[in-house]
NUTILUM-155773 format. One record per atom (N, C-alpha, C): residue number from 1; residue in one letter; chain; x, y, z. Coordinates in steps of 0.2 Angstrom, whole numbers, plus 2048, in hexadecimal, padded with zeros to 3 digits. Atoms other than C-alpha are relative to their C-alpha. Layout:
<nodes>
NUM:A:A:X:Y:Z
...
</nodes>
This chain:
<nodes>
1:M:A:7FC:7FB:7FD
1:M:A:788:820:84F
1:M:A:7FE:807:7FF
2:P:A:802:7F9:802
2:P:A:783:832:851
2:P:A:805:804:7FC
3:S:A:7FB:7FC:804
3:S:A:78A:83F:846
3:S:A:804:805:804
4:N:A:7FC:7FC:7FC
4:N:A:797:84B:84B
4:N:A:7FE:807:800
5:G:A:803:7F9:800
5:G:A:78C:85A:848
5:G:A:802:804:7FA
6:E:A:7FE:7FD:806
6:E:A:793:85E:837
6:E:A:7FD:7FD:7FA
7:G:A:803:803:805
7:G:A:788:853:82D
7:G:A:804:7FA:7FE
8:T:A:7FD:806:802
8:T:A:794:844:82D
8:T:A:7FF:7FB:805
9:T:A:801:805:7FB
9:T:A:792:834:835
9:T:A:806:7FE:804
10:G:A:7FA:802:7FC
10:G:A:79D:82C:842
10:G:A:805:7FB:7FC
11:V:A:7FC:804:804
11:V:A:7A3:81F:835
11:V:A:804:805:7FB
12:E:A:7FC:7FC:804
12:E:A:7A8:82D:829
12:E:A:806:804:804
13:V:A:7FB:7FD:7FC
13:V:A:7B1:836:837
13:V:A:806:7FB:801
14:T:A:7FB:805:7FF
14:T:A:7BA:826:83B
14:T:A:804:7FE:7FA
15:V:A:7FC:801:807
15:V:A:7BF:822:829
15:V:A:805:806:7FF
16:A:A:7FC:7FA:801
16:A:A:7C5:834:827
16:A:A:806:800:805
17:A:A:7FA:800:7FB
17:A:A:7D0:832:837
17:A:A:805:7FA:7FE
18:A:A:7FB:806:802
18:A:A:7D7:821:831
18:A:A:804:802:7FA
19:V:A:7FD:7FE:806
19:V:A:7DB:828:820
19:V:A:806:805:802
20:D:A:7FB:7FB:7FE
20:D:A:7E4:837:828
20:D:A:806:7FC:804
21:R:A:7FA:804:7FC
21:R:A:7EE:82B:834
21:R:A:804:7FC:7FB
22:A:A:7FC:804:805
22:A:A:7F3:820:825
22:A:A:804:804:7FC
23:K:A:7FC:7FB:804
23:K:A:7F9:82F:81B
23:K:A:806:802:804
24:D:A:7FA:7FE:7FC
24:D:A:804:834:82A
24:D:A:805:7FA:800
25:A:A:7FB:806:800
25:A:A:80B:822:82B
25:A:A:804:7FF:7FA
26:V:A:7FC:800:806
26:V:A:80F:822:819
26:V:A:805:805:7FF
27:A:A:7FB:7FA:801
27:A:A:817:833:819
27:A:A:806:7FF:804
28:D:A:7FA:802:7FC
28:D:A:822:82D:827
28:D:A:805:7FB:7FD
29:H:A:7FC:805:803
29:H:A:829:820:81C
29:H:A:802:801:7F8
30:R:A:7FE:7FE:807
30:R:A:82C:829:80B
30:R:A:807:800:7FE
31:L:A:7F9:7FF:801
31:L:A:83E:82C:80D
31:L:A:804:7F9:802
32:L:A:7FC:806:7FF
32:L:A:84B:81E:80C
32:L:A:807:802:800
33:A:A:7F9:7FD:7FF
33:A:A:85D:822:812
33:A:A:804:7F9:801
34:V:A:7FC:806:800
34:V:A:869:814:80D
34:V:A:807:802:7FE
35:G:A:7F9:7FE:803
35:G:A:87C:814:809
35:G:A:800:7FE:7F9
36:D:A:7FF:801:807
36:D:A:883:813:7F8
36:D:A:800:7F8:7FE
37:E:A:800:807:801
37:E:A:886:800:7F9
37:E:A:7F9:7FD:800
38:A:A:807:803:7FF
38:A:A:874:7FC:7FF
38:A:A:7FC:803:7FA
39:W:A:804:7FD:805
39:W:A:86D:808:7F2
39:W:A:801:7FC:7F9
40:A:A:7FE:804:806
40:A:A:877:7FF:7E4
40:A:A:7FC:7F9:800
41:K:A:803:807:7FF
41:K:A:870:7EE:7EA
41:K:A:7F8:801:7FF
42:F:A:807:7FF:801
42:F:A:85E:7F5:7EA
42:F:A:7FF:801:7F9
43:L:A:801:7FF:807
43:L:A:860:7FB:7D9
43:L:A:801:7FA:7FB
44:A:A:7FE:806:803
44:A:A:867:7EB:7D3
44:A:A:7FA:7FB:800
45:V:A:806:804:7FF
45:V:A:858:7E2:7DA
45:V:A:7FA:802:7FC
46:L:A:805:7FD:804
46:L:A:84C:7EE:7D1
46:L:A:801:7FE:7F9
47:D:A:7FE:800:807
47:D:A:855:7EC:7C1
47:D:A:800:7F9:7FD
48:R:A:800:807:802
48:R:A:855:7D9:7C0
48:R:A:7FA:7FE:7FD
49:P:A:806:802:803
49:P:A:849:7D0:7B5
49:P:A:7FB:7FC:805
50:A:A:805:803:7FC
50:A:A:839:7CA:7BD
50:A:A:800:7F8:800
51:A:A:7FF:808:800
51:A:A:839:7B7:7C2
51:A:A:7F9:7FE:7FF
52:S:A:806:803:801
52:S:A:82B:7AC:7BC
52:S:A:7FD:7FD:806
53:K:A:804:802:7FA
53:K:A:81E:7A8:7C9
53:K:A:7FA:7FC:7FE
54:P:A:806:804:803
54:P:A:813:79A:7C2
54:P:A:7FA:800:805
55:R:A:806:800:7FB
55:R:A:808:799:7D2
55:R:A:7FC:807:7FF
56:L:A:804:7F9:801
56:L:A:804:7AC:7D0
56:L:A:7FD:801:7FA
57:E:A:803:800:806
57:E:A:801:7AA:7BE
57:E:A:7FA:7FC:7FF
58:R:A:806:804:800
58:R:A:7F4:79D:7C1
58:R:A:7FB:803:804
59:L:A:805:7FC:7FC
59:L:A:7EC:7A7:7CE
59:L:A:7FD:806:7FC
60:F:A:803:7FB:804
60:F:A:7EA:7B6:7C3
60:F:A:7FC:7FD:7FA
61:A:A:804:803:806
61:A:A:7E3:7AA:7B5
61:A:A:7F9:7FE:803
62:E:A:806:802:7FD
62:E:A:7D5:7A5:7C1
62:E:A:7FA:805:7FF
63:E:A:806:7FC:800
63:E:A:7C3:7AC:7C0
63:E:A:800:804:807
64:P:A:800:7FC:7FA
64:P:A:7C2:7BA:7CD
64:P:A:7F9:7FE:804
65:L:A:806:802:7FB
65:L:A:7B6:7B6:7DC
65:L:A:7FB:805:800
66:F:A:805:7FB:7FF
66:F:A:7AE:7C7:7DD
66:F:A:7FE:804:7FA
67:E:A:802:7FC:806
67:E:A:7A9:7CC:7CB
67:E:A:7FA:7FD:7FD
</nodes>
């Protein structure tokens, strides 16, 4: 792909545009507006102990494919 005239390739321009778009999408979802009851439920879920996940533990114990 030809460069954009500023010493960058088309791929670099495309990646930069994708990163900018992703930042905009994330910025649009940073705030969470909920009522008091929903907020209390949300905090309760965060505060509860983690559940044991044997399948996940086995997966993390396996040798990585790409190392």
